[in-house]
Backbone atoms as SQL, in Angstrom:
CREATE TABLE atoms (id INTEGER PRIMARY KEY, chain TEXT, resi INTEGER, resn TEXT, atom TEXT, x REAL, y REAL, z REAL);
INSERT INTO atoms VALUES
  (1, 'A', 1, 'MET', 'N', 49.679, -140.474, 56.882),
  (2, 'A', 1, 'MET', 'CA', 49.824, -139.059, 57.150),
  (3, 'A', 1, 'MET', 'C', 51.245, -138.654, 56.766),
  (4, 'A', 2, 'ASP', 'N', 51.353, -137.750, 55.784),
  (5, 'A', 2, 'ASP', 'CA', 52.664, -137.326, 55.304),
  (6, 'A', 2, 'ASP', 'C', 53.153, -136.036, 55.965),
  (7, 'A', 3, 'LYS', 'N', 52.230, -135.120, 56.206),
  (8, 'A', 3, 'LYS', 'CA', 52.571, -133.823, 56.796),
  (9, 'A', 3, 'LYS', 'C', 51.415, -133.399, 57.685),
  (10, 'A', 4, 'VAL', 'N', 51.733, -132.594, 58.696),
  (11, 'A', 4, 'VAL', 'CA', 50.696, -132.144, 59.624),
  (12, 'A', 4, 'VAL', 'C', 50.785, -130.631, 59.781),
  (13, 'A', 5, 'ILE', 'N', 49.615, -129.981, 59.793),
  (14, 'A', 5, 'ILE', 'CA', 49.505, -128.561, 60.114),
  (15, 'A', 5, 'ILE', 'C', 48.653, -128.451, 61.374),
  (16, 'A', 6, 'ILE', 'N', 49.177, -127.751, 62.382),
  (17, 'A', 6, 'ILE', 'CA', 48.407, -127.448, 63.584),
  (18, 'A', 6, 'ILE', 'C', 47.998, -125.986, 63.454),
  (19, 'A', 7, 'SER', 'N', 46.708, -125.759, 63.313),
  (20, 'A', 7, 'SER', 'CA', 46.217, -124.401, 63.078),
  (21, 'A', 7, 'SER', 'C', 46.044, -123.637, 64.381),
  (22, 'A', 8, 'GLY', 'N', 45.674, -122.388, 64.257),
  (23, 'A', 8, 'GLY', 'CA', 45.469, -121.528, 65.408),
  (24, 'A', 8, 'GLY', 'C', 44.080, -121.673, 65.995),
  (25, 'A', 9, 'THR', 'N', 43.795, -120.794, 66.947),
  (26, 'A', 9, 'THR', 'CA', 42.492, -120.752, 67.617),
  (27, 'A', 9, 'THR', 'C', 41.991, -119.316, 67.545),
  (28, 'A', 10, 'SER', 'N', 40.886, -119.059, 68.196),
  (29, 'A', 10, 'SER', 'CA', 40.414, -117.675, 68.268),
  (30, 'A', 10, 'SER', 'C', 41.323, -116.879, 69.204),
  (31, 'A', 11, 'LEU', 'N', 41.249, -115.588, 69.124),
  (32, 'A', 11, 'LEU', 'CA', 42.157, -114.700, 69.848),
  (33, 'A', 11, 'LEU', 'C', 42.142, -114.908, 71.361),
  (34, 'A', 12, 'LYS', 'N', 41.012, -115.308, 71.910),
  (35, 'A', 12, 'LYS', 'CA', 40.906, -115.454, 73.368),
  (36, 'A', 12, 'LYS', 'C', 40.741, -116.901, 73.822),
  (37, 'A', 13, 'ASN', 'N', 40.992, -117.858, 72.950),
  (38, 'A', 13, 'ASN', 'CA', 40.856, -119.267, 73.311),
  (39, 'A', 13, 'ASN', 'C', 42.230, -119.843, 73.641),
  (40, 'A', 14, 'PHE', 'N', 42.421, -120.167, 74.918),
  (41, 'A', 14, 'PHE', 'CA', 43.704, -120.711, 75.368),
  (42, 'A', 14, 'PHE', 'C', 43.551, -122.113, 75.943),
  (43, 'A', 15, 'ASP', 'N', 42.467, -122.801, 75.579),
  (44, 'A', 15, 'ASP', 'CA', 42.234, -124.152, 76.096),
  (45, 'A', 15, 'ASP', 'C', 43.354, -125.115, 75.732),
  (46, 'A', 16, 'TYR', 'N', 44.014, -124.887, 74.605),
  (47, 'A', 16, 'TYR', 'CA', 45.104, -125.772, 74.187),
  (48, 'A', 16, 'TYR', 'C', 46.221, -125.828, 75.230),
  (49, 'A', 17, 'MET', 'N', 46.386, -124.778, 75.999),
  (50, 'A', 17, 'MET', 'CA', 47.445, -124.771, 77.015),
  (51, 'A', 17, 'MET', 'C', 47.140, -125.732, 78.168),
  (52, 'A', 18, 'LYS', 'N', 45.857, -126.044, 78.342),
  (53, 'A', 18, 'LYS', 'CA', 45.460, -126.990, 79.391),
  (54, 'A', 18, 'LYS', 'C', 45.610, -128.432, 78.918),
  (55, 'A', 19, 'SER', 'N', 45.854, -128.622, 77.637),
  (56, 'A', 19, 'SER', 'CA', 45.898, -129.972, 77.051),
  (57, 'A', 19, 'SER', 'C', 47.198, -130.242, 76.315),
  (58, 'A', 20, 'LEU', 'N', 48.277, -129.634, 76.749),
  (59, 'A', 20, 'LEU', 'CA', 49.556, -129.804, 76.052),
  (60, 'A', 20, 'LEU', 'C', 50.025, -131.253, 76.038),
  (61, 'A', 21, 'ASP', 'N', 49.610, -132.048, 77.021),
  (62, 'A', 21, 'ASP', 'CA', 49.997, -133.461, 77.039),
  (63, 'A', 21, 'ASP', 'C', 49.490, -134.198, 75.806),
  (64, 'A', 22, 'LYS', 'N', 48.420, -133.712, 75.193),
  (65, 'A', 22, 'LYS', 'CA', 47.880, -134.337, 73.977),
  (66, 'A', 22, 'LYS', 'C', 48.778, -134.106, 72.764),
  (67, 'A', 23, 'PHE', 'N', 49.753, -133.221, 72.927),
  (68, 'A', 23, 'PHE', 'CA', 50.675, -132.918, 71.835),
  (69, 'A', 23, 'PHE', 'C', 52.073, -133.483, 72.079),
  (70, 'A', 24, 'SER', 'N', 52.214, -134.368, 73.030),
  (71, 'A', 24, 'SER', 'CA', 53.536, -134.932, 73.341),
  (72, 'A', 24, 'SER', 'C', 54.114, -135.703, 72.152),
  (73, 'A', 25, 'TRP', 'N', 53.281, -136.157, 71.232),
  (74, 'A', 25, 'TRP', 'CA', 53.731, -136.879, 70.038),
  (75, 'A', 25, 'TRP', 'C', 54.679, -136.028, 69.186),
  (76, 'A', 26, 'ILE', 'N', 54.582, -134.702, 69.318),
  (77, 'A', 26, 'ILE', 'CA', 55.404, -133.800, 68.508),
  (78, 'A', 26, 'ILE', 'C', 56.891, -134.065, 68.720),
  (79, 'A', 27, 'LYS', 'N', 57.291, -134.348, 69.950),
  (80, 'A', 27, 'LYS', 'CA', 58.722, -134.549, 70.254),
  (81, 'A', 27, 'LYS', 'C', 59.347, -135.654, 69.411),
  (82, 'A', 28, 'ASN', 'N', 58.574, -136.677, 69.060),
  (83, 'A', 28, 'ASN', 'CA', 59.106, -137.813, 68.305),
  (84, 'A', 28, 'ASN', 'C', 58.575, -137.893, 66.877),
  (85, 'A', 29, 'PHE', 'N', 57.837, -136.885, 66.456),
  (86, 'A', 29, 'PHE', 'CA', 57.252, -136.886, 65.116),
  (87, 'A', 29, 'PHE', 'C', 58.365, -136.720, 64.096),
  (88, 'A', 30, 'ASP', 'N', 58.422, -137.609, 63.096),
  (89, 'A', 30, 'ASP', 'CA', 59.536, -137.583, 62.143),
  (90, 'A', 30, 'ASP', 'C', 59.131, -137.133, 60.739),
  (91, 'A', 31, 'LYS', 'N', 57.967, -136.519, 60.626),
  (92, 'A', 31, 'LYS', 'CA', 57.508, -136.004, 59.337),
  (93, 'A', 31, 'LYS', 'C', 57.349, -134.492, 59.438),
  (94, 'A', 32, 'PRO', 'N', 57.201, -133.804, 58.304),
  (95, 'A', 32, 'PRO', 'CA', 57.060, -132.353, 58.335),
  (96, 'A', 32, 'PRO', 'C', 55.840, -131.900, 59.141),
  (97, 'A', 33, 'LEU', 'N', 56.056, -130.852, 59.926),
  (98, 'A', 33, 'LEU', 'CA', 55.028, -130.303, 60.804),
  (99, 'A', 33, 'LEU', 'C', 55.088, -128.783, 60.723),
  (100, 'A', 34, 'LEU', 'N', 53.928, -128.158, 60.567),
  (101, 'A', 34, 'LEU', 'CA', 53.819, -126.696, 60.535),
  (102, 'A', 34, 'LEU', 'C', 52.793, -126.270, 61.562),
  (103, 'A', 35, 'GLY', 'N', 53.197, -125.399, 62.480),
  (104, 'A', 35, 'GLY', 'CA', 52.274, -124.819, 63.450),
  (105, 'A', 35, 'GLY', 'C', 51.993, -123.377, 63.086),
  (106, 'A', 36, 'ILE', 'N', 50.711, -123.019, 63.050),
  (107, 'A', 36, 'ILE', 'CA', 50.290, -121.658, 62.720),
  (108, 'A', 36, 'ILE', 'C', 49.699, -121.016, 63.974),
  (109, 'A', 37, 'CYS', 'N', 50.245, -119.881, 64.380),
  (110, 'A', 37, 'CYS', 'CA', 49.800, -119.093, 65.526),
  (111, 'A', 37, 'CYS', 'C', 49.787, -119.947, 66.797),
  (112, 'A', 38, 'ALA', 'N', 48.625, -120.355, 67.304),
  (113, 'A', 38, 'ALA', 'CA', 48.599, -121.210, 68.501),
  (114, 'A', 38, 'ALA', 'C', 49.328, -122.518, 68.228),
  (115, 'A', 39, 'GLY', 'N', 49.319, -122.983, 66.983),
  (116, 'A', 39, 'GLY', 'CA', 50.078, -124.178, 66.622),
  (117, 'A', 39, 'GLY', 'C', 51.567, -123.981, 66.828),
  (118, 'A', 40, 'MET', 'N', 52.079, -122.790, 66.511),
  (119, 'A', 40, 'MET', 'CA', 53.480, -122.466, 66.782),
  (120, 'A', 40, 'MET', 'C', 53.732, -122.448, 68.287),
  (121, 'A', 41, 'GLN', 'N', 52.792, -121.883, 69.031),
  (122, 'A', 41, 'GLN', 'CA', 52.936, -121.838, 70.485),
  (123, 'A', 41, 'GLN', 'C', 52.969, -123.246, 71.070),
  (124, 'A', 42, 'ILE', 'N', 52.133, -124.137, 70.554),
  (125, 'A', 42, 'ILE', 'CA', 52.112, -125.531, 71.015),
  (126, 'A', 42, 'ILE', 'C', 53.461, -126.194, 70.757),
  (127, 'A', 43, 'ILE', 'N', 54.004, -125.990, 69.557),
  (128, 'A', 43, 'ILE', 'CA', 55.322, -126.558, 69.239),
  (129, 'A', 43, 'ILE', 'C', 56.369, -125.996, 70.195),
  (130, 'A', 44, 'GLY', 'N', 56.376, -124.686, 70.359),
  (131, 'A', 44, 'GLY', 'CA', 57.340, -124.065, 71.256),
  (132, 'A', 44, 'GLY', 'C', 57.229, -124.587, 72.677),
  (133, 'A', 45, 'LEU', 'N', 56.021, -124.648, 73.203),
  (134, 'A', 45, 'LEU', 'CA', 55.819, -125.143, 74.568),
  (135, 'A', 45, 'LEU', 'C', 56.245, -126.600, 74.705),
  (136, 'A', 46, 'THR', 'N', 55.998, -127.393, 73.677),
  (137, 'A', 46, 'THR', 'CA', 56.404, -128.804, 73.690),
  (138, 'A', 46, 'THR', 'C', 57.922, -128.931, 73.785),
  (139, 'A', 47, 'PHE', 'N', 58.638, -127.988, 73.184),
  (140, 'A', 47, 'PHE', 'CA', 60.099, -128.018, 73.198),
  (141, 'A', 47, 'PHE', 'C', 60.712, -127.097, 74.267),
  (142, 'A', 48, 'GLY', 'N', 59.916, -126.688, 75.251),
  (143, 'A', 48, 'GLY', 'CA', 60.456, -125.979, 76.402),
  (144, 'A', 48, 'GLY', 'C', 60.352, -124.469, 76.416),
  (145, 'A', 49, 'SER', 'N', 59.669, -123.877, 75.447),
  (146, 'A', 49, 'SER', 'CA', 59.488, -122.428, 75.439),
  (147, 'A', 49, 'SER', 'C', 58.594, -121.983, 76.590),
  (148, 'A', 50, 'LYS', 'N', 58.633, -120.695, 76.836),
  (149, 'A', 50, 'LYS', 'CA', 57.740, -120.047, 77.796),
  (150, 'A', 50, 'LYS', 'C', 56.802, -119.118, 77.024),
  (151, 'A', 51, 'ILE', 'N', 55.596, -118.959, 77.556),
  (152, 'A', 51, 'ILE', 'CA', 54.613, -118.056, 76.943),
  (153, 'A', 51, 'ILE', 'C', 54.993, -116.605, 77.221),
  (154, 'A', 52, 'LEU', 'N', 54.827, -115.777, 76.198),
  (155, 'A', 52, 'LEU', 'CA', 55.047, -114.331, 76.302),
  (156, 'A', 52, 'LEU', 'C', 53.726, -113.627, 76.010),
  (157, 'A', 53, 'GLU', 'N', 53.457, -112.553, 76.712),
  (158, 'A', 53, 'GLU', 'CA', 52.273, -111.734, 76.438),
  (159, 'A', 53, 'GLU', 'C', 52.647, -110.732, 75.347),
  (160, 'A', 54, 'GLU', 'N', 52.251, -111.004, 74.140),
  (161, 'A', 54, 'GLU', 'CA', 52.582, -110.164, 72.981),
  (162, 'A', 54, 'GLU', 'C', 51.364, -110.095, 72.077),
  (163, 'A', 55, 'LYS', 'N', 50.728, -108.952, 72.031),
  (164, 'A', 55, 'LYS', 'CA', 49.520, -108.812, 71.214),
  (165, 'A', 55, 'LYS', 'C', 49.822, -108.030, 69.942),
  (166, 'A', 56, 'HIS', 'N', 49.466, -108.624, 68.823),
  (167, 'A', 56, 'HIS', 'CA', 49.534, -107.973, 67.515),
  (168, 'A', 56, 'HIS', 'C', 48.288, -108.370, 66.738),
  (169, 'A', 57, 'VAL', 'N', 47.606, -107.394, 66.196),
  (170, 'A', 57, 'VAL', 'CA', 46.445, -107.651, 65.355),
  (171, 'A', 57, 'VAL', 'C', 46.552, -106.751, 64.135),
  (172, 'A', 58, 'GLY', 'N', 46.510, -107.362, 62.965),
  (173, 'A', 58, 'GLY', 'CA', 46.535, -106.592, 61.733),
  (174, 'A', 58, 'GLY', 'C', 47.707, -106.942, 60.840),
  (175, 'A', 59, 'ALA', 'N', 47.839, -106.173, 59.782),
  (176, 'A', 59, 'ALA', 'CA', 48.896, -106.391, 58.785),
  (177, 'A', 59, 'ALA', 'C', 50.147, -105.616, 59.178),
  (178, 'A', 60, 'PHE', 'N', 51.289, -106.289, 59.059),
  (179, 'A', 60, 'PHE', 'CA', 52.581, -105.688, 59.380),
  (180, 'A', 60, 'PHE', 'C', 53.593, -106.112, 58.327),
  (181, 'A', 61, 'ARG', 'N', 54.551, -105.251, 58.046),
  (182, 'A', 61, 'ARG', 'CA', 55.668, -105.606, 57.169),
  (183, 'A', 61, 'ARG', 'C', 56.785, -106.113, 58.057),
  (184, 'A', 62, 'GLU', 'N', 57.362, -107.232, 57.662),
  (185, 'A', 62, 'GLU', 'CA', 58.421, -107.830, 58.464),
  (186, 'A', 62, 'GLU', 'C', 59.473, -108.437, 57.542),
  (187, 'A', 63, 'LYS', 'N', 60.714, -108.461, 58.015),
  (188, 'A', 63, 'LYS', 'CA', 61.814, -109.029, 57.233),
  (189, 'A', 63, 'LYS', 'C', 62.128, -110.431, 57.737),
  (190, 'A', 64, 'PHE', 'N', 62.403, -111.327, 56.790),
  (191, 'A', 64, 'PHE', 'CA', 62.721, -112.716, 57.106),
  (192, 'A', 64, 'PHE', 'C', 64.008, -113.118, 56.417),
  (193, 'A', 65, 'ASN', 'N', 64.799, -113.921, 57.105),
  (194, 'A', 65, 'ASN', 'CA', 66.036, -114.459, 56.567),
  (195, 'A', 65, 'ASN', 'C', 65.887, -115.971, 56.579),
  (196, 'A', 66, 'CYS', 'N', 65.244, -116.495, 55.566),
  (197, 'A', 66, 'CYS', 'CA', 64.862, -117.907, 55.588),
  (198, 'A', 66, 'CYS', 'C', 65.062, -118.542, 54.233),
  (199, 'A', 67, 'GLU', 'N', 65.713, -119.669, 54.215),
  (200, 'A', 67, 'GLU', 'CA', 65.855, -120.443, 52.985),
  (201, 'A', 67, 'GLU', 'C', 64.792, -121.534, 52.908),
  (202, 'A', 68, 'HIS', 'N', 63.963, -121.639, 53.925),
  (203, 'A', 68, 'HIS', 'CA', 62.973, -122.704, 53.999),
  (204, 'A', 68, 'HIS', 'C', 61.594, -122.193, 53.585),
  (205, 'A', 69, 'LEU', 'N', 60.851, -123.052, 52.935),
  (206, 'A', 69, 'LEU', 'CA', 59.485, -122.758, 52.496),
  (207, 'A', 69, 'LEU', 'C', 59.417, -121.524, 51.604),
  (208, 'A', 70, 'ASP', 'N', 60.542, -121.221, 50.950),
  (209, 'A', 70, 'ASP', 'CA', 60.594, -120.134, 49.971),
  (210, 'A', 70, 'ASP', 'C', 60.040, -118.827, 50.540),
  (211, 'A', 71, 'PHE', 'N', 60.502, -118.475, 51.740),
  (212, 'A', 71, 'PHE', 'CA', 59.954, -117.312, 52.441),
  (213, 'A', 71, 'PHE', 'C', 61.096, -116.427, 52.919),
  (214, 'A', 72, 'LYS', 'N', 61.592, -115.583, 52.020),
  (215, 'A', 72, 'LYS', 'CA', 62.750, -114.748, 52.331),
  (216, 'A', 72, 'LYS', 'C', 62.484, -113.318, 51.898),
  (217, 'A', 73, 'GLY', 'N', 63.047, -112.383, 52.645),
  (218, 'A', 73, 'GLY', 'CA', 62.921, -110.978, 52.305),
  (219, 'A', 73, 'GLY', 'C', 61.845, -110.293, 53.122),
  (220, 'A', 74, 'GLU', 'N', 61.414, -109.140, 52.641),
  (221, 'A', 74, 'GLU', 'CA', 60.383, -108.387, 53.338),
  (222, 'A', 74, 'GLU', 'C', 59.007, -108.849, 52.866),
  (223, 'A', 75, 'LYS', 'N', 58.137, -109.133, 53.827),
  (224, 'A', 75, 'LYS', 'CA', 56.796, -109.644, 53.521),
  (225, 'A', 75, 'LYS', 'C', 55.764, -108.893, 54.349),
  (226, 'A', 76, 'GLU', 'N', 54.584, -108.773, 53.801),
  (227, 'A', 76, 'GLU', 'CA', 53.456, -108.308, 54.600),
  (228, 'A', 76, 'GLU', 'C', 52.798, -109.548, 55.183),
  (229, 'A', 77, 'VAL', 'N', 52.652, -109.561, 56.503),
  (230, 'A', 77, 'VAL', 'CA', 52.061, -110.704, 57.190),
  (231, 'A', 77, 'VAL', 'C', 50.900, -110.222, 58.045),
  (232, 'A', 78, 'TYR', 'N', 49.988, -111.130, 58.345),
  (233, 'A', 78, 'TYR', 'CA', 48.821, -110.791, 59.150),
  (234, 'A', 78, 'TYR', 'C', 48.903, -111.492, 60.495),
  (235, 'A', 79, 'TYR', 'N', 48.891, -110.684, 61.561),
  (236, 'A', 79, 'TYR', 'CA', 48.932, -111.208, 62.921),
  (237, 'A', 79, 'TYR', 'C', 47.564, -111.113, 63.575),
  (238, 'A', 80, 'LEU', 'N', 47.244, -112.119, 64.369),
  (239, 'A', 80, 'LEU', 'CA', 46.040, -112.117, 65.184),
  (240, 'A', 80, 'LEU', 'C', 46.342, -112.963, 66.421),
  (241, 'A', 81, 'HIS', 'N', 47.162, -112.402, 67.319),
  (242, 'A', 81, 'HIS', 'CA', 47.549, -113.156, 68.507),
  (243, 'A', 81, 'HIS', 'C', 47.719, -112.230, 69.708),
  (244, 'A', 82, 'SER', 'N', 47.577, -112.807, 70.878),
  (245, 'A', 82, 'SER', 'CA', 47.835, -112.068, 72.120),
  (246, 'A', 82, 'SER', 'C', 48.941, -112.726, 72.926),
  (247, 'A', 83, 'LYS', 'N', 49.439, -113.859, 72.430),
  (248, 'A', 83, 'LYS', 'CA', 50.531, -114.564, 73.091),
  (249, 'A', 83, 'LYS', 'C', 51.539, -115.013, 72.046),
  (250, 'A', 84, 'ALA', 'N', 52.767, -115.215, 72.505),
  (251, 'A', 84, 'ALA', 'CA', 53.843, -115.732, 71.661),
  (252, 'A', 84, 'ALA', 'C', 54.678, -116.646, 72.550),
  (253, 'A', 85, 'VAL', 'N', 55.760, -117.181, 71.998),
  (254, 'A', 85, 'VAL', 'CA', 56.695, -117.989, 72.788),
  (255, 'A', 85, 'VAL', 'C', 58.110, -117.500, 72.522),
  (256, 'A', 86, 'ASN', 'N', 58.997, -117.759, 73.491),
  (257, 'A', 86, 'ASN', 'CA', 60.404, -117.475, 73.223),
  (258, 'A', 86, 'ASN', 'C', 60.970, -118.616, 72.381),
  (259, 'A', 87, 'LEU', 'N', 62.162, -118.427, 71.850),
  (260, 'A', 87, 'LEU', 'CA', 62.760, -119.412, 70.956),
  (261, 'A', 87, 'LEU', 'C', 63.181, -120.657, 71.734),
  (262, 'A', 88, 'PRO', 'N', 62.643, -121.829, 71.360),
  (263, 'A', 88, 'PRO', 'CA', 63.064, -123.052, 72.050),
  (264, 'A', 88, 'PRO', 'C', 64.481, -123.460, 71.638),
  (265, 'A', 89, 'LEU', 'N', 65.122, -124.271, 72.469),
  (266, 'A', 89, 'LEU', 'CA', 66.441, -124.805, 72.130),
  (267, 'A', 89, 'LEU', 'C', 66.349, -125.610, 70.848),
  (268, 'A', 90, 'ASN', 'N', 67.417, -125.600, 70.079),
  (269, 'A', 90, 'ASN', 'CA', 67.521, -126.353, 68.825),
  (270, 'A', 90, 'ASN', 'C', 66.590, -125.846, 67.727),
  (271, 'A', 91, 'PHE', 'N', 66.227, -124.574, 67.777),
  (272, 'A', 91, 'PHE', 'CA', 65.416, -123.949, 66.733),
  (273, 'A', 91, 'PHE', 'C', 66.134, -122.709, 66.221),
  (274, 'A', 92, 'PHE', 'N', 65.924, -122.411, 64.927),
  (275, 'A', 92, 'PHE', 'CA', 66.393, -121.171, 64.313),
  (276, 'A', 92, 'PHE', 'C', 65.231, -120.185, 64.259),
  (277, 'A', 93, 'LYS', 'N', 65.520, -118.904, 64.461),
  (278, 'A', 93, 'LYS', 'CA', 64.542, -117.818, 64.323),
  (279, 'A', 93, 'LYS', 'C', 64.810, -117.135, 62.996),
  (280, 'A', 94, 'PHE', 'N', 63.784, -116.956, 62.158),
  (281, 'A', 94, 'PHE', 'CA', 63.958, -116.380, 60.832),
  (282, 'A', 94, 'PHE', 'C', 63.464, -114.950, 60.689),
  (283, 'A', 95, 'ASN', 'N', 62.675, -114.450, 61.623),
  (284, 'A', 95, 'ASN', 'CA', 62.241, -113.058, 61.519),
  (285, 'A', 95, 'ASN', 'C', 63.312, -112.144, 62.103),
  (286, 'A', 96, 'LEU', 'N', 63.441, -110.969, 61.518),
  (287, 'A', 96, 'LEU', 'CA', 64.512, -110.056, 61.911),
  (288, 'A', 96, 'LEU', 'C', 64.023, -108.848, 62.714),
  (289, 'A', 97, 'ASP', 'N', 62.744, -108.529, 62.663),
  (290, 'A', 97, 'ASP', 'CA', 62.262, -107.277, 63.230),
  (291, 'A', 97, 'ASP', 'C', 61.864, -107.345, 64.701),
  (292, 'A', 98, 'LEU', 'N', 61.388, -108.443, 65.172),
  (293, 'A', 98, 'LEU', 'CA', 60.933, -108.571, 66.562),
  (294, 'A', 98, 'LEU', 'C', 61.893, -109.451, 67.345),
  (295, 'A', 99, 'ASP', 'N', 61.970, -109.227, 68.651),
  (296, 'A', 99, 'ASP', 'CA', 62.877, -110.015, 69.497),
  (297, 'A', 99, 'ASP', 'C', 62.432, -111.460, 69.639),
  (298, 'A', 100, 'TYR', 'N', 61.146, -111.697, 69.679),
  (299, 'A', 100, 'TYR', 'CA', 60.627, -113.063, 69.825),
  (300, 'A', 100, 'TYR', 'C', 60.355, -113.654, 68.435),
  (301, 'A', 101, 'PRO', 'N', 60.338, -114.971, 68.331),
  (302, 'A', 101, 'PRO', 'CA', 60.168, -115.588, 67.006),
  (303, 'A', 101, 'PRO', 'C', 58.737, -115.480, 66.477),
  (304, 'A', 102, 'THR', 'N', 58.652, -115.127, 65.210),
  (305, 'A', 102, 'THR', 'CA', 57.377, -115.200, 64.498),
  (306, 'A', 102, 'THR', 'C', 57.459, -116.240, 63.375),
  (307, 'A', 103, 'PHE', 'N', 58.659, -116.754, 63.159),
  (308, 'A', 103, 'PHE', 'CA', 58.878, -117.862, 62.219),
  (309, 'A', 103, 'PHE', 'C', 60.109, -118.603, 62.726),
  (310, 'A', 104, 'PHE', 'N', 59.936, -119.881, 63.057),
  (311, 'A', 104, 'PHE', 'CA', 61.087, -120.676, 63.486),
  (312, 'A', 104, 'PHE', 'C', 61.070, -122.051, 62.848),
  (313, 'A', 105, 'LYS', 'N', 62.223, -122.723, 62.929),
  (314, 'A', 105, 'LYS', 'CA', 62.374, -124.081, 62.407),
  (315, 'A', 105, 'LYS', 'C', 63.322, -124.843, 63.319),
  (316, 'A', 106, 'HIS', 'N', 63.000, -126.099, 63.529),
  (317, 'A', 106, 'HIS', 'CA', 63.902, -126.977, 64.278),
  (318, 'A', 106, 'HIS', 'C', 65.199, -127.113, 63.484),
  (319, 'A', 107, 'LYS', 'N', 66.332, -127.176, 64.173),
  (320, 'A', 107, 'LYS', 'CA', 67.637, -127.211, 63.504),
  (321, 'A', 107, 'LYS', 'C', 67.877, -128.490, 62.708),
  (322, 'A', 108, 'LYS', 'N', 67.282, -129.602, 63.100),
  (323, 'A', 108, 'LYS', 'CA', 67.559, -130.872, 62.435),
  (324, 'A', 108, 'LYS', 'C', 66.333, -131.514, 61.791),
  (325, 'A', 109, 'ARG', 'N', 65.155, -131.070, 62.123),
  (326, 'A', 109, 'ARG', 'CA', 63.927, -131.702, 61.634),
  (327, 'A', 109, 'ARG', 'C', 63.054, -130.683, 60.906),
  (328, 'A', 110, 'GLU', 'N', 62.113, -131.186, 60.123),
  (329, 'A', 110, 'GLU', 'CA', 61.198, -130.307, 59.390),
  (330, 'A', 110, 'GLU', 'C', 60.015, -129.938, 60.276),
  (331, 'A', 111, 'ILE', 'N', 60.301, -129.191, 61.330),
  (332, 'A', 111, 'ILE', 'CA', 59.276, -128.684, 62.229),
  (333, 'A', 111, 'ILE', 'C', 59.359, -127.165, 62.159),
  (334, 'A', 112, 'TYR', 'N', 58.265, -126.555, 61.687),
  (335, 'A', 112, 'TYR', 'CA', 58.197, -125.120, 61.479),
  (336, 'A', 112, 'TYR', 'C', 57.074, -124.523, 62.330),
  (337, 'A', 113, 'GLY', 'N', 57.245, -123.270, 62.691),
  (338, 'A', 113, 'GLY', 'CA', 56.171, -122.539, 63.340),
  (339, 'A', 113, 'GLY', 'C', 56.146, -121.112, 62.836),
  (340, 'A', 114, 'VAL', 'N', 54.937, -120.607, 62.582),
  (341, 'A', 114, 'VAL', 'CA', 54.755, -119.207, 62.200),
  (342, 'A', 114, 'VAL', 'C', 53.681, -118.604, 63.101),
  (343, 'A', 115, 'LEU', 'N', 53.947, -117.433, 63.629),
  (344, 'A', 115, 'LEU', 'CA', 52.986, -116.772, 64.498),
  (345, 'A', 115, 'LEU', 'C', 51.957, -115.994, 63.685),
  (346, 'A', 116, 'PHE', 'N', 52.319, -115.602, 62.473),
  (347, 'A', 116, 'PHE', 'CA', 51.382, -114.913, 61.587),
  (348, 'A', 116, 'PHE', 'C', 50.466, -115.941, 60.917),
  (349, 'A', 117, 'HIS', 'N', 49.489, -115.446, 60.197),
  (350, 'A', 117, 'HIS', 'CA', 48.509, -116.316, 59.540),
  (351, 'A', 117, 'HIS', 'C', 48.760, -116.337, 58.038),
  (352, 'A', 118, 'PRO', 'N', 49.498, -117.330, 57.537),
  (353, 'A', 118, 'PRO', 'CA', 49.807, -117.362, 56.104),
  (354, 'A', 118, 'PRO', 'C', 48.570, -117.579, 55.234),
  (355, 'A', 119, 'GLU', 'N', 47.510, -118.089, 55.814),
  (356, 'A', 119, 'GLU', 'CA', 46.279, -118.274, 55.034),
  (357, 'A', 119, 'GLU', 'C', 45.650, -116.937, 54.644),
  (358, 'A', 120, 'VAL', 'N', 46.061, -115.838, 55.282),
  (359, 'A', 120, 'VAL', 'CA', 45.509, -114.516, 54.964),
  (360, 'A', 120, 'VAL', 'C', 46.273, -113.865, 53.813),
  (361, 'A', 121, 'TYR', 'N', 47.606, -113.694, 53.966),
  (362, 'A', 121, 'TYR', 'CA', 48.399, -113.003, 52.937),
  (363, 'A', 121, 'TYR', 'C', 49.475, -113.863, 52.293),
  (364, 'A', 122, 'ASN', 'N', 49.834, -114.952, 52.885),
  (365, 'A', 122, 'ASN', 'CA', 51.037, -115.669, 52.448),
  (366, 'A', 122, 'ASN', 'C', 50.754, -117.132, 52.129),
  (367, 'A', 123, 'GLY', 'N', 49.743, -117.356, 51.331),
  (368, 'A', 123, 'GLY', 'CA', 49.358, -118.712, 50.960),
  (369, 'A', 123, 'GLY', 'C', 50.483, -119.508, 50.328),
  (370, 'A', 124, 'GLU', 'N', 51.451, -118.806, 49.713),
  (371, 'A', 124, 'GLU', 'CA', 52.577, -119.509, 49.093),
  (372, 'A', 124, 'GLU', 'C', 53.374, -120.308, 50.116),
  (373, 'A', 125, 'LEU', 'N', 53.410, -119.861, 51.354),
  (374, 'A', 125, 'LEU', 'CA', 54.128, -120.605, 52.402),
  (375, 'A', 125, 'LEU', 'C', 53.452, -121.956, 52.654),
  (376, 'A', 126, 'ILE', 'N', 52.135, -121.961, 52.718),
  (377, 'A', 126, 'ILE', 'CA', 51.399, -123.206, 52.935),
  (378, 'A', 126, 'ILE', 'C', 51.532, -124.108, 51.710),
  (379, 'A', 127, 'ARG', 'N', 51.414, -123.526, 50.521),
  (380, 'A', 127, 'ARG', 'CA', 51.567, -124.329, 49.297),
  (381, 'A', 127, 'ARG', 'C', 52.948, -124.956, 49.226),
  (382, 'A', 128, 'GLU', 'N', 53.968, -124.229, 49.619),
  (383, 'A', 128, 'GLU', 'CA', 55.339, -124.747, 49.607),
  (384, 'A', 128, 'GLU', 'C', 55.476, -125.876, 50.623),
  (385, 'A', 129, 'PHE', 'N', 54.847, -125.731, 51.784),
  (386, 'A', 129, 'PHE', 'CA', 54.922, -126.762, 52.819),
  (387, 'A', 129, 'PHE', 'C', 54.251, -128.061, 52.359),
  (388, 'A', 130, 'VAL', 'N', 53.110, -127.983, 51.705),
  (389, 'A', 130, 'VAL', 'CA', 52.364, -129.198, 51.361),
  (390, 'A', 130, 'VAL', 'C', 52.791, -129.848, 50.049),
  (391, 'A', 131, 'LYS', 'N', 53.566, -129.141, 49.232),
  (392, 'A', 131, 'LYS', 'CA', 53.933, -129.730, 47.942),
  (393, 'A', 131, 'LYS', 'C', 54.879, -130.925, 48.144),
  (394, 'A', 132, 'ASP', 'N', 54.813, -131.845, 47.188),
  (395, 'A', 132, 'ASP', 'CA', 55.671, -133.051, 47.246),
  (396, 'A', 132, 'ASP', 'C', 56.964, -132.815, 46.530);
């Protein structure tokens, strides 16, 4: 296994929060990891974040300041979430428009999380993550 993507769930499925112990491996994982939507929340919770009630559904324009995964500038992104997380310690926040993170990265490791769904509008982010 070279890289791992943790995908999201349906809008009202929060069963993953009852099973966070199954994701304890994330703390010591030394390969690239990308969490999408609920996957980002799992990463955040694993590193000490708290859940926030934040609902966004649909396409939004957002600004990013990111040198990672070739994702910089203003982008149209697709949100489908009712929860988010605050920024965990030792992570950078790359989105500029919202107070809570919609794109973050661990400061020392290749652990990324995006709250939007790149499979909808931003496939280049996933392609950049999986390329060798």
